N, C-alpha and C positions, 0 to 999 in steps of 0.2 A: 074524369081522370088522362084519358086518352091522349081529349085536345088539347088539355094542356103542354104534355108530354111531346106533341108534335106541334105545335106552335113550339115550346124552346125549341127546341131542335129548327124549325124555320127563322128562329132569330139569330137565332150561330153562326147557321149558312149562314142566311142574307150581310152579319155583320166581318163574315170573313169576307163573304166578294165586295164586302165598298174598303179594307180595310186594305185591296189585291187592289185594287180599283187607284189606288189612293196610292200605296206602292207604283202602279201603269206609267202614274202618272208622272209621277217627281223621276223617276226614272229617265219616261221620256226627257222630259223639260232640263236634265242635267246634261241629256249629249246635243239635247239643242245648245246648247248654251258652250258649251262643247263645239260645239261644229262652228261656233259663232268668235269661235278667239279663232280659232285652228286656222279661219277666212281673216280672216279681219292681219290676224299672224304674220299667212302667207305672201297675202296680196300686200301687205304694206315693204316685205325685206325685197322683196319681188320688185316695186316700183322705187324704191331711193331712189333719186335723182346722186348724180355723181355716182357711184357705185360700177365701176365692175369690174367683171368674172372675167377671169383668164377658163 
């Protein structure tokens, strides 16, 4: 009976770890997309031809 309890706890902990890895990868992907948008938006505004700044 005890082995099933230990196995159940192990499976729960393993599932929680996989869930956390999924969340971390999602946040990393969102951060990279945000940085790419900032980089393209900032470089596009700075390199616009014919734009004079005072």
